[in-house]
C-alpha positions as CSV (number, residue, x, y, z in Angstrom):
1,X,-52.1,67.6,63.7
2,X,-55.1,65.6,62.4
3,X,-53.3,65.3,59.0
4,X,-50.2,63.9,60.6
5,X,-52.2,61.3,62.6
6,X,-53.9,60.2,59.3
7,X,-50.6,59.9,57.6
8,X,-49.2,57.8,60.5
9,X,-52.2,55.6,60.3
10,X,-51.8,54.9,56.6
11,X,-48.1,54.4,57.0
12,X,-48.7,51.7,59.7
13,X,-51.3,50.1,57.6
14,X,-49.0,49.9,54.6
15,X,-46.2,48.5,56.8
16,X,-48.4,45.7,58.1
17,X,-49.6,44.8,54.6
18,X,-46.0,44.8,53.5
19,X,-45.1,42.6,56.4
20,X,-47.9,40.1,55.9
21,X,-47.1,39.9,52.2
22,X,-43.5,38.7,52.8
23,X,-44.5,36.3,55.5
24,X,-47.1,34.6,53.3
25,X,-45.0,34.5,50.2
26,X,-43.6,31.0,51.0
27,X,-46.9,29.5,51.9
28,X,-48.2,30.4,48.4
29,X,-45.4,28.4,46.9
30,X,-46.1,25.5,49.3
31,X,-49.7,25.4,48.2
32,X,-48.6,25.3,44.5
33,X,-46.3,22.5,45.3
34,X,-49.1,20.4,46.9
35,X,-51.3,20.9,43.9
36,X,-48.6,19.8,41.5
37,X,-47.5,16.8,43.5
38,X,-48.2,13.4,42.0
39,X,-51.0,11.7,43.9
40,X,-50.2,8.4,45.5
41,X,-52.8,5.6,44.9
42,X,-54.4,3.7,47.8
43,X,-52.7,0.4,46.5
44,X,-50.1,-0.8,44.2
45,X,-51.1,-1.5,40.6
46,X,-49.2,-4.8,40.5
47,X,-50.7,-7.9,42.1
48,X,-48.8,-9.1,45.1
49,X,-49.5,-11.3,48.1
50,X,-47.9,-10.2,51.3
51,X,-46.9,-12.9,53.7
52,X,-44.7,-11.6,56.5
53,X,-43.8,-8.3,58.2
54,X,-40.1,-7.6,57.8
55,X,-38.2,-5.7,60.4
56,X,-34.7,-5.9,58.8
57,X,-34.1,-7.4,55.4
58,X,-30.5,-8.5,55.7
59,X,-31.4,-11.4,58.1
60,X,-34.2,-12.7,55.8
61,X,-31.7,-14.5,53.6
62,X,-30.2,-16.6,56.5
63,X,-26.8,-15.9,55.1
64,X,-24.1,-15.2,57.7
65,X,-21.5,-14.4,55.1
66,X,-23.8,-11.8,53.7
67,X,-24.3,-10.2,57.1
68,X,-20.5,-10.0,57.6
69,X,-19.9,-8.5,54.2
70,X,-22.6,-5.8,54.7
71,X,-21.1,-5.0,58.1
72,X,-17.6,-4.7,56.5
73,X,-19.0,-2.5,53.7
74,X,-20.8,-0.2,56.0
75,X,-17.5,0.2,58.0
76,X,-15.1,0.6,55.1
77,X,-16.9,1.9,52.1
78,X,-15.5,5.2,50.9
79,X,-18.7,6.7,49.6
80,X,-20.3,6.1,52.9
81,X,-17.5,7.9,54.7
82,X,-18.0,10.9,52.4
83,X,-21.7,11.0,53.3
84,X,-20.7,10.7,57.0
85,X,-18.3,13.6,56.6
86,X,-21.1,15.7,55.0
87,X,-23.3,14.9,58.0
88,X,-20.6,16.2,60.4
89,X,-20.4,19.4,58.3
90,X,-24.2,19.8,58.4
91,X,-24.2,19.1,62.2
92,X,-21.6,21.8,62.9
93,X,-23.3,24.2,60.6
94,X,-26.6,23.8,62.4
95,X,-24.9,24.5,65.7
96,X,-23.2,27.6,64.3
97,X,-26.5,28.9,63.0
98,X,-27.7,29.6,66.5
99,X,-24.9,32.2,67.0
100,X,-26.5,35.1,65.1
101,X,-29.5,34.9,67.4
102,X,-27.4,35.6,70.4
103,X,-25.5,38.8,71.4
104,X,-21.8,39.0,70.8
105,X,-19.7,40.1,73.8
106,X,-16.1,41.2,73.6
107,X,-13.7,42.7,76.1
108,X,-10.3,44.3,76.0
109,X,-7.7,45.2,78.6
110,X,-5.0,47.7,77.8
111,X,-2.3,49.8,79.5
112,X,-1.5,53.3,78.4
113,X,2.0,54.7,78.9
114,X,2.6,58.5,78.7
115,X,5.7,60.5,79.5
116,X,6.7,64.2,80.0
117,X,10.1,65.8,80.3
118,X,10.7,68.2,83.2
119,X,13.6,70.5,83.9
120,X,15.2,69.5,87.2
121,X,17.9,72.1,87.9
122,X,18.9,72.3,84.2
123,X,18.9,68.5,84.1
124,X,16.2,67.2,81.8
125,X,14.3,64.3,83.3
126,X,11.6,62.0,81.7
127,X,8.7,61.0,83.9
128,X,6.4,58.1,83.0
129,X,2.7,57.7,83.9
130,X,0.6,54.6,83.4
131,X,-3.2,54.1,83.1
132,X,-5.0,50.8,82.9
133,X,-8.2,50.5,80.8
134,X,-10.9,47.8,80.7
135,X,-13.5,47.8,77.9
136,X,-16.6,45.6,77.4
137,X,-18.7,45.7,74.2
138,X,-22.0,44.0,73.4
139,X,-23.6,43.8,70.0
140,X,-27.0,42.2,69.3
141,X,-29.3,42.2,66.3
142,X,-32.8,41.6,67.7
143,X,-34.5,39.0,65.6
144,X,-37.8,40.9,65.7
145,X,-39.0,39.6,62.3
146,X,-37.8,36.0,62.6
147,X,-35.2,36.3,59.8
148,X,-32.3,34.9,61.8
149,X,-34.4,32.2,63.4
150,X,-35.6,31.0,60.0
151,X,-32.0,30.8,58.8
152,X,-31.2,28.7,61.9
153,X,-34.1,26.4,61.3
154,X,-33.0,26.1,57.7
155,X,-29.6,24.9,58.8
156,X,-31.3,22.3,61.0
157,X,-33.4,21.1,58.1
158,X,-30.2,20.8,56.1
159,X,-29.0,18.6,59.0
160,X,-32.1,16.4,58.7
161,X,-31.5,16.2,54.9
162,X,-27.8,15.1,55.5
163,X,-29.0,12.5,58.1
164,X,-31.4,11.1,55.6
165,X,-28.7,11.1,52.9
166,X,-26.5,9.1,55.1
167,X,-29.3,6.6,55.9
168,X,-29.9,6.3,52.2
169,X,-26.2,5.8,51.5
170,X,-26.1,3.0,54.1
171,X,-29.2,1.4,52.6
172,X,-27.8,1.7,49.1
173,X,-24.4,0.3,50.1
174,X,-26.0,-2.6,51.9
175,X,-28.2,-3.3,48.9
176,X,-25.3,-3.1,46.5
177,X,-23.2,-5.4,48.6
178,X,-26.0,-8.0,48.7
179,X,-26.6,-7.8,45.0
180,X,-22.9,-8.0,44.2
181,X,-22.5,-10.9,46.6
182,X,-25.1,-13.0,44.9
183,X,-23.9,-12.0,41.5
184,X,-20.5,-13.3,42.6
185,X,-22.1,-16.4,43.9
186,X,-23.8,-16.9,40.5
187,X,-20.5,-16.4,38.7
188,X,-19.0,-19.2,40.8
189,X,-21.9,-21.6,40.1
190,X,-21.7,-20.7,36.4
191,X,-18.0,-21.4,36.4
192,X,-18.5,-24.7,38.2
193,X,-21.2,-25.6,35.6
194,X,-18.8,-24.8,32.8
195,X,-16.1,-27.0,34.4
196,X,-18.6,-29.9,34.7
197,X,-19.7,-29.4,31.1
198,X,-16.1,-29.4,29.9
199,X,-15.6,-32.8,31.6
200,X,-18.8,-34.0,29.9
201,X,-17.6,-32.9,26.5
202,X,-14.2,-34.6,27.1
203,X,-16.0,-37.8,28.1
204,X,-18.1,-37.6,24.9
205,X,-15.0,-37.0,22.8
206,X,-13.4,-40.1,24.3
207,X,-16.5,-42.1,23.3
208,X,-16.4,-40.8,19.8
209,X,-12.6,-41.5,19.6
210,X,-13.2,-45.1,20.6
211,X,-16.0,-45.5,18.1
212,X,-13.8,-43.9,15.4
213,X,-11.0,-46.3,16.2
214,X,-13.4,-49.1,15.8
215,X,-14.6,-47.7,12.5
216,X,-18.1,-47.0,13.8
217,X,-17.9,-43.2,13.9
218,X,-16.9,-41.0,11.0
219,X,-14.2,-38.4,10.9
220,X,-16.9,-35.7,10.9
221,X,-18.2,-36.9,14.3
222,X,-14.7,-36.8,15.7
223,X,-14.0,-33.3,14.5
224,X,-17.4,-32.1,15.8
225,X,-16.7,-33.6,19.2
226,X,-13.3,-31.9,19.4
227,X,-14.8,-28.6,18.3
228,X,-17.3,-28.8,21.2
229,X,-14.5,-29.5,23.7
230,X,-12.6,-26.4,22.6
231,X,-15.7,-24.2,22.5
232,X,-16.6,-25.3,26.0
233,X,-13.0,-24.7,27.1
234,X,-13.3,-21.1,25.7
235,X,-16.6,-20.7,27.6
236,X,-14.9,-21.8,30.8
237,X,-12.1,-19.2,30.3
238,X,-14.8,-16.6,29.9
239,X,-16.7,-17.7,33.0
240,X,-13.4,-17.6,34.9
241,X,-12.8,-14.0,33.8
242,X,-16.4,-13.0,34.9
243,X,-15.9,-14.8,38.2
244,X,-12.7,-12.8,38.9
245,X,-14.2,-9.5,37.8
246,X,-17.3,-9.9,40.1
247,X,-15.0,-10.9,42.9
248,X,-13.0,-7.7,42.5
249,X,-16.1,-5.6,42.2
250,X,-17.4,-7.0,45.5
251,X,-14.1,-6.4,47.2
252,X,-14.0,-2.8,46.2
253,X,-17.5,-2.3,47.5
254,X,-16.7,-3.7,50.9
255,X,-13.4,-1.7,51.0
256,X,-10.8,-4.4,50.3
257,X,-8.0,-4.4,47.8
258,X,-9.3,-6.1,44.6
259,X,-7.3,-9.3,44.7
260,X,-10.1,-11.6,43.7
261,X,-9.4,-13.9,46.6
262,X,-12.7,-13.7,48.3
263,X,-14.5,-17.0,49.0
264,X,-17.9,-17.3,47.3
265,X,-21.1,-18.7,48.8
266,X,-24.2,-20.2,47.3
267,X,-27.7,-18.9,46.4
268,X,-30.1,-19.2,49.3
269,X,-33.8,-19.8,49.0
270,X,-35.9,-16.8,48.4
271,X,-37.4,-15.4,51.7
272,X,-41.1,-15.2,52.3
273,X,-42.9,-12.3,50.6
274,X,-42.6,-9.2,52.8
275,X,-45.6,-7.0,53.8
276,X,-45.2,-4.0,51.4
277,X,-48.1,-1.7,52.7
278,X,-49.4,0.9,50.4
279,X,-47.6,3.6,48.3
280,X,-48.8,6.4,50.7
281,X,-47.4,4.4,53.6
282,X,-44.1,3.2,52.2
283,X,-42.8,5.8,49.7
284,X,-42.6,8.7,52.2
285,X,-40.4,6.5,54.4
286,X,-37.6,6.3,51.9
287,X,-34.5,8.2,53.0
288,X,-34.1,9.9,49.7
289,X,-37.6,11.2,49.7
290,X,-37.3,12.4,53.3
291,X,-34.0,14.1,52.4
292,X,-35.8,16.1,49.6
293,X,-38.7,17.0,52.0
294,X,-36.2,18.5,54.4
295,X,-34.5,20.3,51.5
296,X,-37.9,21.8,50.6
297,X,-38.5,23.0,54.1
298,X,-35.0,24.5,54.2
299,X,-35.4,26.3,50.9
300,X,-38.8,27.7,52.0
301,X,-37.2,29.0,55.2
302,X,-34.4,30.6,53.2
303,X,-36.8,32.2,50.8
304,X,-38.8,33.7,53.7
305,X,-35.6,34.9,55.3
306,X,-34.5,36.7,52.1
307,X,-37.9,38.4,51.9
308,X,-37.7,39.4,55.6
309,X,-34.3,41.0,54.8
310,X,-36.2,43.9,53.2
311,X,-37.6,44.9,56.6
312,X,-35.6,47.2,59.0
313,X,-33.1,45.6,61.3
314,X,-33.2,46.3,65.0
315,X,-29.9,46.2,66.9
316,X,-28.6,47.0,70.3
317,X,-25.0,48.1,70.8
318,X,-23.5,48.8,74.2
319,X,-20.0,49.5,75.6
320,X,-18.5,50.1,79.0
321,X,-15.0,51.4,79.7
322,X,-12.9,52.4,82.6
323,X,-9.6,54.2,82.8
324,X,-7.7,54.0,86.1
325,X,-4.2,54.4,87.3
326,X,-3.9,50.7,88.2
327,X,-5.4,47.6,86.9
328,X,-7.1,46.6,90.1
329,X,-9.2,49.7,90.1
330,X,-10.0,49.3,86.4
331,X,-11.4,45.8,87.0
332,X,-13.9,47.0,89.6
333,X,-17.5,47.0,88.0
334,X,-18.4,50.2,89.8
335,X,-15.8,52.1,87.9
336,X,-17.2,51.1,84.5
337,X,-18.9,53.9,82.5
338,X,-20.6,53.3,79.2
339,X,-23.5,53.7,76.8
340,X,-26.3,51.7,75.3
341,X,-27.5,52.4,71.8
342,X,-30.6,51.0,70.2
343,X,-30.9,51.5,66.4
344,X,-33.3,50.7,63.6
345,X,-31.6,50.4,60.2
346,X,-33.4,50.3,56.9
347,X,-31.5,49.7,53.7
348,X,-32.5,52.1,50.9
349,X,-30.4,50.9,47.9
350,X,-28.2,47.9,47.4
351,X,-28.2,47.7,43.6
352,X,-30.9,45.0,43.5
353,X,-28.9,42.5,45.5
354,X,-31.7,41.5,47.9
355,X,-34.3,41.3,45.1
356,X,-31.9,39.1,43.1
357,X,-31.3,36.9,46.2
358,X,-35.1,36.5,46.7
359,X,-35.6,35.4,43.1
360,X,-32.7,33.0,43.4
361,X,-34.1,31.4,46.5
362,X,-37.6,31.2,44.9
363,X,-36.1,29.5,41.8
364,X,-34.1,27.1,44.0
365,X,-37.2,26.1,45.9
366,X,-39.2,25.5,42.8
367,X,-36.4,23.4,41.4
368,X,-36.4,21.3,44.5
369,X,-40.1,20.9,44.3
370,X,-39.8,19.6,40.8
371,X,-37.0,17.3,41.8
372,X,-39.2,16.0,44.7
373,X,-42.1,15.3,42.4
374,X,-39.9,13.4,39.9
375,X,-38.3,11.5,42.8
376,X,-41.7,10.4,44.0
377,X,-42.6,9.1,40.5
378,X,-39.2,7.3,40.2
379,X,-39.6,5.8,43.7
380,X,-43.1,4.5,42.7
381,X,-41.7,3.1,39.5
382,X,-38.9,1.2,41.3
383,X,-41.4,-0.2,43.7
384,X,-43.9,-1.2,41.0
385,X,-41.2,-2.8,38.9
386,X,-39.9,-4.8,41.8
387,X,-43.4,-5.9,42.9
388,X,-44.4,-6.9,39.4
389,X,-41.1,-8.8,38.8
390,X,-41.7,-10.9,42.0
391,X,-44.5,-12.7,40.1
392,X,-42.9,-12.8,36.7
393,X,-39.5,-14.0,37.9
394,X,-41.2,-16.7,40.0
395,X,-43.1,-18.0,37.0
396,X,-40.0,-17.8,34.9
397,X,-38.0,-19.9,37.4
398,X,-40.7,-22.5,37.6
399,X,-40.8,-22.8,33.8
400,X,-37.0,-23.0,33.5
401,X,-36.8,-25.6,36.2
402,X,-39.3,-27.8,34.3
403,X,-37.2,-27.2,31.1
404,X,-34.1,-28.2,32.9
405,X,-35.6,-31.4,34.3
406,X,-36.9,-32.4,30.8
407,X,-33.6,-31.5,29.1
408,X,-31.6,-33.5,31.7
409,X,-33.9,-36.6,31.1
410,X,-33.6,-36.1,27.4
411,X,-29.7,-36.0,27.6
412,X,-29.7,-39.2,29.6
413,X,-31.9,-41.0,27.0
414,X,-29.9,-39.6,24.1
415,X,-26.6,-40.8,25.7
416,X,-28.0,-44.2,26.2
417,X,-29.3,-44.4,22.6
418,X,-25.9,-43.1,21.4
419,X,-24.1,-45.9,23.2
420,X,-26.4,-48.3,21.6
421,X,-25.9,-46.8,18.2
422,X,-29.5,-45.5,17.9
423,X,-28.6,-41.8,18.0
424,X,-26.1,-39.6,16.2
425,X,-23.4,-37.4,17.6
426,X,-25.4,-34.4,16.5
427,X,-28.4,-35.5,18.7
428,X,-26.1,-36.2,21.7
429,X,-24.3,-32.9,21.5
430,X,-27.6,-31.0,21.0
431,X,-29.1,-32.6,24.0
432,X,-26.1,-31.8,26.1
433,X,-26.2,-28.2,24.9
434,X,-29.9,-27.9,25.8
435,X,-29.3,-29.3,29.3
436,X,-26.4,-26.9,29.8
437,X,-28.3,-23.9,28.6
438,X,-31.4,-24.7,30.8
439,X,-29.2,-25.3,33.9
440,X,-27.3,-22.1,33.3
441,X,-30.6,-20.2,32.9
442,X,-31.9,-21.8,36.1
443,X,-28.9,-20.6,38.1
444,X,-29.4,-17.1,36.6
445,X,-33.2,-17.2,37.4
446,X,-32.5,-17.9,41.1
447,X,-30.1,-15.1,41.3
448,X,-32.4,-12.7,39.6
449,X,-35.1,-13.4,42.1
450,X,-32.7,-12.7,45.0
451,X,-31.6,-9.5,43.3
452,X,-35.2,-8.4,42.7
453,X,-36.1,-9.1,46.3
454,X,-33.2,-6.8,47.5
455,X,-34.5,-4.1,45.1
456,X,-38.0,-4.5,46.6
457,X,-36.7,-4.2,50.1
458,X,-34.9,-1.0,49.1
459,X,-37.9,0.4,47.1
460,X,-40.3,0.1,50.1
461,X,-37.7,1.5,52.5
462,X,-37.2,-1.7,54.6
463,X,-34.4,-1.2,57.1
464,X,-31.2,-3.3,56.6
465,X,-31.2,-4.5,60.2
466,X,-34.0,-5.1,62.7
467,X,-34.5,-3.0,65.8
468,X,-33.4,-5.8,68.2
């Protein structure tokens, strides 16, 4: 007897150690993940001066056309609809995950017909008898170890991930729409500039032709002026093609048929610098980062669940039945007779399936952890690049603006000197080309600052719309 008690004591002890081992397996991985996670600094490495707290970035551009296009894109974009459908699937899956925690109850009603043949004065006669049956069954796996509840919580974490994915898709579509809109606006301004430049070249050609007729200009000057006209005409055709392509790209993003008939706008002034906070404050707010965090929690719960599957399962099975001559009697609860069975089931051999599943879940979790660590670094890079570009693009625009003003003044002086016969056609065409190039660069510089500002808003997880 004493020996049996000692064996039972050791058996219980081994069982509890076994149980604690499986429960703490996931936390060990979590600790490893925290150690390997890139540390976020207390401040950004790039210099930046915050000026204003931004609630929703779409309104900061004061561009009503942009707001309408973003709204249209969020309503019609196909990729966004796919993300929304995935969210619906995840929502339904999370609701269905509760079902294994609850008992399943079934019932059946049946009628049994039996017959006998009797001899009634040498006349065989078949007699029928009927009995009605009611049956109720209950089956329930008791979640004593928390395996099923962890699977359910994992499904809800998948739902959180899908919600964050949809939010990220909305932010990405809004950002892509805004960038495409201003790229389209720049294409329109570049096309307009090419048209004005063609008129300038044609005007210069007429001056050269008049001077050639008068014998003042040489044939070389005339041919050079004609060459510039045709080169500018070719550039205009190219700018028109770019304009049409950017229009179609924008139309596809917002869900329209690409007819290139959308009306462009202009390039607004750059909004005030937003308050960007710190890396530790802003990066975890990004929807793509929050999605991965939810995936990590889901994978950890799945891993724990697969380890808990090694433990015995506890289930309750019950059934009640009645068999009466008529249905009304069979439906009376007092006439039900049944049984309740509680069982503990322990799997002995499954060919290594559960061990393999546990290894798969562990590898999946570790893969997500690595993805998360890389995503944090990528998010930090996107933010740092956008913050750094704020300063460099501003300085670049200022320099190009000064270059444009100087080249414009130089063109006016050279044209006046050419009319007076003090400058050559080479000097005039060169001054015109310099002014054209600097003006084109200035348009591009303004658009690049707008594009970078949108990237910055997205990198620091600024919402598209304000709360109000």
